[in-house]
C-alpha positions in Angstrom: 156.8 73.3 175.5 156.1 69.6 175.1 152.7 70.2 173.6 154.1 72.6 171.0 156.8 70.2 170.0 154.4 67.3 169.8 151.9 69.3 167.7 154.7 70.5 165.4 156.0 66.9 165.0 152.5 65.6 164.3 151.9 68.3 161.7 155.1 67.6 159.9 154.4 63.8 159.8 150.9 64.5 158.5 152.2 67.0 156.0 154.8 64.6 154.7 152.3 61.7 154.4 149.7 63.8 152.7 151.7 66.0 150.4 154.9 64.2 149.7 153.4 60.9 148.6 153.9 59.0 146.4 157.6 59.9 146.2 160.0 62.7 147.1 163.5 62.3 145.7 165.9 64.7 147.2 169.4 64.6 145.6 171.5 65.9 148.5 170.6 68.8 150.7 168.1 71.3 149.2 168.2 75.0 149.8 164.9 77.0 150.2 163.5 77.7 146.7 165.5 74.9 145.0 163.6 72.4 142.9 163.0 68.8 144.2 161.2 65.9 142.4 157.8 65.7 144.0 154.2 65.5 142.9 153.0 67.8 145.7 151.8 71.2 144.6 152.8 72.9 147.8 155.1 71.9 150.7 157.5 73.0 153.4 160.0 71.0 155.4 160.9 72.7 158.6 163.4 71.6 161.3 161.4 71.4 164.5 164.3 72.2 166.9 165.3 75.5 165.2 162.3 76.4 163.1 164.7 76.6 160.1 163.1 76.1 156.7 164.9 73.3 154.9 162.8 73.2 151.7 159.7 74.9 150.3 157.6 74.7 147.2 154.8 77.2 146.6 154.6 77.8 150.3 152.6 81.0 149.9 149.8 79.4 147.9 146.6 79.0 149.9 145.3 75.4 150.0 142.2 73.9 151.5 142.6 72.7 155.1 143.9 69.2 155.5 143.1 66.6 158.1 143.2 68.9 161.2 141.2 66.3 163.2 144.0 63.8 162.6 146.7 66.3 163.8 144.7 67.1 166.9 144.0 63.5 167.7 147.7 62.5 167.3 148.8 65.4 169.5 146.3 64.6 172.2 147.3 60.9 172.2 151.0 61.7 172.4 150.4 64.2 175.2 148.1 62.0 177.3 149.1 58.4 176.7 152.0 56.8 178.5 151.7 53.5 176.7 151.4 53.8 172.9 151.4 50.0 172.6 148.1 49.7 174.5 145.2 48.6 172.4 142.1 50.8 172.8 138.6 49.5 171.6 136.3 52.2 170.3 132.6 51.4 170.8 130.5 51.2 167.6 128.4 54.2 168.9 131.4 56.4 168.7 132.3 55.6 165.1 131.4 58.5 162.8 130.6 61.0 165.5 
């Protein structure tokens, strides 16, 4: 259960940072299908605890895959790392692999 919630949380954070930037201006609560000021072509905001869709824009439109590696890395770190403040040094050999 924790892994699913962590993965969903990471996905939503990544989705927000990639699709909602530079700005999303919600004027009060939005209903599914209502218009919001955003530069994103497609988006969905989903409440993790209930799965309820809070907002959508062109959610059916197929888009190229985003940064799946970043989502998986974030989920792996959150599931396996007890101290998120710990600094980890990555060897030069590992960069770009």
